[in-house]
C-alpha positions as a LaTeX table, in Angstrom:
\begin{tabular}{lrrr}
\hline
Residue & $x$ (\AA) & $y$ (\AA) & $z$ (\AA) \\
\hline
Unk1 & 25.47 & 28.07 & $-27.90$ \\
Unk2 & 26.08 & 24.62 & $-26.45$ \\
Unk3 & 24.52 & 21.53 & $-27.93$ \\
Unk4 & 22.95 & 20.77 & $-24.61$ \\
Unk5 & 20.78 & 23.86 & $-24.86$ \\
Unk6 & 19.52 & 22.87 & $-28.35$ \\
Unk7 & 18.05 & 19.68 & $-26.84$ \\
Unk8 & 15.01 & 19.83 & $-24.47$ \\
Unk9 & 15.26 & 17.40 & $-21.56$ \\
Unk10 & 12.23 & 15.28 & $-21.46$ \\
Unk11 & 10.67 & 14.71 & $-18.01$ \\
Unk12 & 8.05 & 11.93 & $-17.79$ \\
Unk13 & 5.41 & 13.25 & $-15.55$ \\
Unk14 & 2.95 & 10.43 & $-16.33$ \\
Unk15 & 2.04 & 8.06 & $-13.49$ \\
Unk16 & 4.14 & 5.32 & $-14.89$ \\
Unk17 & 7.08 & 7.86 & $-15.20$ \\
Unk18 & 6.57 & 8.67 & $-11.55$ \\
Unk19 & 6.45 & 4.97 & $-10.67$ \\
Unk20 & 9.70 & 4.43 & $-12.41$ \\
Unk21 & 11.32 & 7.48 & $-10.74$ \\
Unk22 & 10.12 & 6.58 & $-7.07$ \\
Unk23 & 10.19 & 2.76 & $-7.20$ \\
Unk24 & 12.39 & 1.74 & $-10.25$ \\
Unk25 & 9.53 & $-0.46$ & $-11.45$ \\
Unk26 & 9.49 & $-0.27$ & $-15.36$ \\
Unk27 & 5.80 & $-0.43$ & $-16.18$ \\
Unk28 & 6.59 & $-0.07$ & $-19.84$ \\
Unk29 & 8.38 & $-3.32$ & $-19.94$ \\
Unk30 & 5.12 & $-5.27$ & $-19.50$ \\
Unk31 & 4.04 & $-7.02$ & $-22.83$ \\
Unk32 & 0.68 & $-8.18$ & $-21.53$ \\
Unk33 & 1.31 & $-12.00$ & $-21.21$ \\
Unk34 & $-1.20$ & $-12.04$ & $-18.37$ \\
Unk35 & 0.80 & $-14.33$ & $-16.14$ \\
Unk36 & 0.47 & $-11.86$ & $-13.21$ \\
Unk37 & $-3.31$ & $-11.88$ & $-13.37$ \\
Unk38 & $-3.56$ & $-15.62$ & $-13.89$ \\
Unk39 & $-1.65$ & $-16.38$ & $-10.70$ \\
Unk40 & $-3.10$ & $-13.56$ & $-8.53$ \\
Unk41 & $-5.02$ & $-15.07$ & $-5.60$ \\
Unk42 & $-7.40$ & $-12.09$ & $-5.31$ \\
Unk43 & $-7.91$ & $-11.31$ & $-8.96$ \\
Unk44 & $-11.54$ & $-12.41$ & $-8.74$ \\
Unk45 & $-12.21$ & $-9.63$ & $-6.35$ \\
Unk46 & $-10.39$ & $-6.95$ & $-8.24$ \\
Unk47 & $-12.13$ & $-4.35$ & $-10.52$ \\
Unk48 & $-9.05$ & $-4.52$ & $-12.78$ \\
Unk49 & $-6.58$ & $-7.47$ & $-12.95$ \\
Unk50 & $-2.91$ & $-6.56$ & $-12.53$ \\
Unk51 & $-2.16$ & $-6.91$ & $-16.25$ \\
Unk52 & $-4.83$ & $-4.40$ & $-17.04$ \\
Unk53 & $-3.59$ & $-1.96$ & $-14.34$ \\
Unk54 & $-0.21$ & $-2.03$ & $-16.08$ \\
Unk55 & $-1.80$ & $-1.58$ & $-19.50$ \\
Unk56 & $-3.84$ & 1.35 & $-18.20$ \\
Unk57 & $-0.57$ & 2.96 & $-16.95$ \\
Unk58 & 1.21 & 2.39 & $-20.13$ \\
Unk59 & $-1.12$ & 4.48 & $-22.04$ \\
Unk60 & $-0.14$ & 7.59 & $-20.06$ \\
Unk61 & $-3.67$ & 8.91 & $-20.48$ \\
Unk62 & $-4.85$ & 11.03 & $-17.47$ \\
Unk63 & $-8.32$ & 9.32 & $-17.46$ \\
Unk64 & $-6.76$ & 5.85 & $-17.34$ \\
Unk65 & $-4.40$ & 6.93 & $-14.49$ \\
Unk66 & $-7.35$ & 8.30 & $-12.62$ \\
Unk67 & $-9.22$ & 4.96 & $-12.96$ \\
Unk68 & $-6.14$ & 3.18 & $-11.62$ \\
Unk69 & $-5.79$ & 5.48 & $-8.60$ \\
Unk70 & $-9.55$ & 5.10 & $-7.85$ \\
Unk71 & $-9.55$ & 1.44 & $-8.32$ \\
Unk72 & $-10.28$ & $-1.19$ & $-5.70$ \\
Unk73 & $-7.55$ & $-3.49$ & $-7.14$ \\
Unk74 & $-4.61$ & $-1.42$ & $-5.84$ \\
Unk75 & $-5.92$ & $-1.80$ & $-2.30$ \\
Unk76 & $-6.61$ & $-5.51$ & $-2.58$ \\
Unk77 & $-2.99$ & $-6.51$ & $-3.60$ \\
Unk78 & $-1.68$ & $-8.78$ & $-0.83$ \\
Unk79 & 2.02 & $-8.21$ & $-1.84$ \\
Unk80 & 2.37 & $-11.97$ & $-1.89$ \\
Unk81 & 4.78 & $-11.64$ & $-4.92$ \\
Unk82 & 3.05 & $-14.55$ & $-6.89$ \\
Unk83 & 2.95 & $-11.98$ & $-9.81$ \\
Unk84 & 6.55 & $-11.16$ & $-9.80$ \\
Unk85 & 7.58 & $-14.76$ & $-9.51$ \\
Unk86 & 5.65 & $-15.53$ & $-12.72$ \\
Unk87 & 6.58 & $-12.39$ & $-14.59$ \\
Unk88 & 8.99 & $-12.97$ & $-17.42$ \\
Unk89 & 10.13 & $-9.26$ & $-17.16$ \\
Unk90 & 10.27 & $-9.43$ & $-13.31$ \\
Unk91 & 8.10 & $-6.40$ & $-12.94$ \\
Unk92 & 7.69 & $-5.78$ & $-9.18$ \\
Unk93 & 3.82 & $-5.29$ & $-9.12$ \\
Unk94 & 3.60 & $-5.28$ & $-5.22$ \\
Unk95 & 6.11 & $-2.46$ & $-5.04$ \\
Unk96 & 4.14 & $-0.59$ & $-7.77$ \\
Unk97 & 0.81 & $-1.17$ & $-6.01$ \\
Unk98 & 2.27 & 0.15 & $-2.73$ \\
Unk99 & 3.26 & 3.45 & $-4.42$ \\
Unk100 & $-0.15$ & 3.62 & $-6.17$ \\
Unk101 & $-1.82$ & 3.34 & $-2.85$ \\
Unk102 & 0.30 & 6.21 & $-1.51$ \\
Unk103 & $-0.61$ & 8.39 & $-4.39$ \\
Unk104 & $-4.24$ & 7.48 & $-4.23$ \\
Unk105 & $-4.35$ & 8.26 & $-0.52$ \\
Unk106 & $-2.55$ & 11.64 & $-0.87$ \\
Unk107 & $-4.79$ & 12.66 & $-3.74$ \\
Unk108 & $-7.93$ & 11.60 & $-1.75$ \\
Unk109 & $-8.86$ & 9.18 & $-4.49$ \\
Unk110 & $-9.31$ & 5.98 & $-2.29$ \\
Unk111 & $-11.93$ & 3.72 & $-3.58$ \\
Unk112 & $-14.91$ & 3.75 & $-1.10$ \\
Unk113 & $-14.89$ & $-0.07$ & $-0.81$ \\
Unk114 & $-11.26$ & 0.26 & 0.44 \\
Unk115 & $-12.12$ & 2.33 & 3.46 \\
Unk116 & $-11.82$ & $-0.43$ & 5.96 \\
Unk117 & $-8.48$ & $-1.52$ & 4.43 \\
Unk118 & $-7.20$ & 1.95 & 4.99 \\
Unk119 & $-8.50$ & 1.87 & 8.62 \\
Unk120 & $-6.69$ & $-1.35$ & 9.11 \\
Unk121 & $-3.42$ & 0.04 & 7.79 \\
Unk122 & $-3.85$ & 3.05 & 10.08 \\
Unk123 & $-4.60$ & 0.93 & 13.17 \\
Unk124 & $-1.56$ & $-1.32$ & 12.30 \\
Unk125 & 0.86 & 1.61 & 11.96 \\
Unk126 & $-0.51$ & 3.31 & 15.21 \\
Unk127 & 0.31 & 0.06 & 17.09 \\
Unk128 & 3.80 & 0.02 & 15.71 \\
Unk129 & 4.35 & 3.72 & 16.20 \\
Unk130 & 3.20 & 3.44 & 19.89 \\
Unk131 & 4.88 & 0.33 & 21.08 \\
Unk132 & 7.56 & $-0.44$ & 18.47 \\
Unk133 & 5.84 & $-3.75$ & 17.74 \\
Unk134 & 2.49 & $-5.09$ & 16.84 \\
Unk135 & 0.02 & $-5.31$ & 19.71 \\
Unk136 & $-2.83$ & $-7.65$ & 18.46 \\
Unk137 & $-5.24$ & $-6.40$ & 21.05 \\
Unk138 & $-4.44$ & $-2.79$ & 20.44 \\
Unk139 & $-4.66$ & $-3.29$ & 16.76 \\
Unk140 & $-8.03$ & $-5.05$ & 17.13 \\
Unk141 & $-9.54$ & $-2.38$ & 19.36 \\
Unk142 & $-8.23$ & 0.50 & 17.23 \\
Unk143 & $-9.55$ & $-1.15$ & 13.95 \\
Unk144 & $-12.91$ & $-1.92$ & 15.55 \\
Unk145 & $-13.37$ & 1.72 & 16.70 \\
Unk146 & $-12.30$ & 3.09 & 13.26 \\
Unk147 & $-14.56$ & 0.66 & 11.30 \\
Unk148 & $-17.38$ & 0.56 & 13.77 \\
Unk149 & $-17.46$ & $-3.26$ & 13.20 \\
Unk150 & $-17.57$ & $-3.87$ & 16.98 \\
Unk151 & $-19.48$ & $-7.20$ & 16.87 \\
Unk152 & $-17.57$ & $-8.76$ & 14.01 \\
Unk153 & $-15.49$ & $-11.77$ & 15.09 \\
Unk154 & $-16.43$ & $-11.27$ & 18.62 \\
Unk155 & $-17.05$ & $-14.99$ & 19.06 \\
Unk156 & $-13.34$ & $-15.67$ & 18.35 \\
Unk157 & $-12.10$ & $-13.59$ & 21.36 \\
Unk158 & $-12.47$ & $-16.20$ & 24.13 \\
Unk159 & $-10.58$ & $-18.84$ & 22.26 \\
Unk160 & $-7.88$ & $-16.41$ & 21.26 \\
Unk161 & $-7.35$ & $-15.28$ & 24.88 \\
Unk162 & $-7.30$ & $-18.91$ & 26.09 \\
Unk163 & $-4.54$ & $-19.80$ & 23.52 \\
Unk164 & $-2.53$ & $-16.67$ & 24.50 \\
Unk165 & $-3.02$ & $-15.04$ & 21.06 \\
Unk166 & $-4.58$ & $-11.79$ & 22.34 \\
Unk167 & $-2.48$ & $-10.32$ & 25.07 \\
Unk168 & $-4.03$ & $-7.23$ & 26.76 \\
Unk169 & $-0.73$ & $-5.64$ & 27.79 \\
Unk170 & 1.48 & $-4.63$ & 24.78 \\
Unk171 & 5.08 & $-5.40$ & 24.71 \\
Unk172 & 7.16 & $-2.29$ & 24.36 \\
Unk173 & 10.65 & $-2.02$ & 22.58 \\
Unk174 & 13.29 & $-0.10$ & 24.32 \\
Unk175 & 13.64 & 2.46 & 21.56 \\
Unk176 & 10.12 & 3.94 & 21.32 \\
Unk177 & 11.55 & 7.49 & 20.94 \\
Unk178 & 13.72 & 6.35 & 18.02 \\
Unk179 & 10.65 & 4.61 & 16.57 \\
Unk180 & 8.68 & 7.88 & 16.83 \\
Unk181 & 11.53 & 9.68 & 14.95 \\
Unk182 & 11.42 & 7.24 & 12.14 \\
Unk183 & 7.60 & 7.64 & 11.84 \\
Unk184 & 8.13 & 11.41 & 12.00 \\
Unk185 & 10.69 & 11.32 & 9.31 \\
Unk186 & 8.75 & 9.14 & 6.91 \\
Unk187 & 5.37 & 10.81 & 7.40 \\
Unk188 & 6.54 & 14.40 & 7.62 \\
Unk189 & 5.00 & 14.75 & 11.14 \\
Unk190 & 7.02 & 15.89 & 14.05 \\
Unk191 & 7.54 & 13.57 & 16.96 \\
Unk192 & 6.43 & 14.65 & 20.46 \\
Unk193 & 10.14 & 15.31 & 21.30 \\
Unk194 & 10.56 & 17.82 & 18.41 \\
Unk195 & 7.35 & 19.75 & 19.10 \\
\hline
\end{tabular}
């Protein structure tokens, strides 16, 4: 019997273990100095500050992991990188938050207050998928239809049009088929060409 068969291989299936596996962000290195939370520009709107999110993940407790995935905080992160610039351990919290949003969305655990944030993300990605670049007008219309906030910011439209900030005809890149393939590969959905 080989010595390898005498030892069990430990696989960390905790959420912090999955974060490490998929993003290489070492959640366990955080020693709770709080610099990330102190520098976060949206911490006052969060239900849990970044340092507490890290601590909850460090516990490995399923109930703490569920609280993280259902939190509003993971959706509010702006990915401004203020936290990582202040962190003595250089923990990439924005990268971790992005992964947490993906898991939260896949597990249907999105915080109800984040629904419009998700709608905006979908509208943004649809614009890129369709034209290969951002169409502000398309993004705005798509988001308004998804969120049903048709009248919000309506007074800004005339000045945006007059300043050339809201073009009606989107610019298209040459490789829209290639863009569709990239989206198909990353989302697991087949492109029109492959159907």
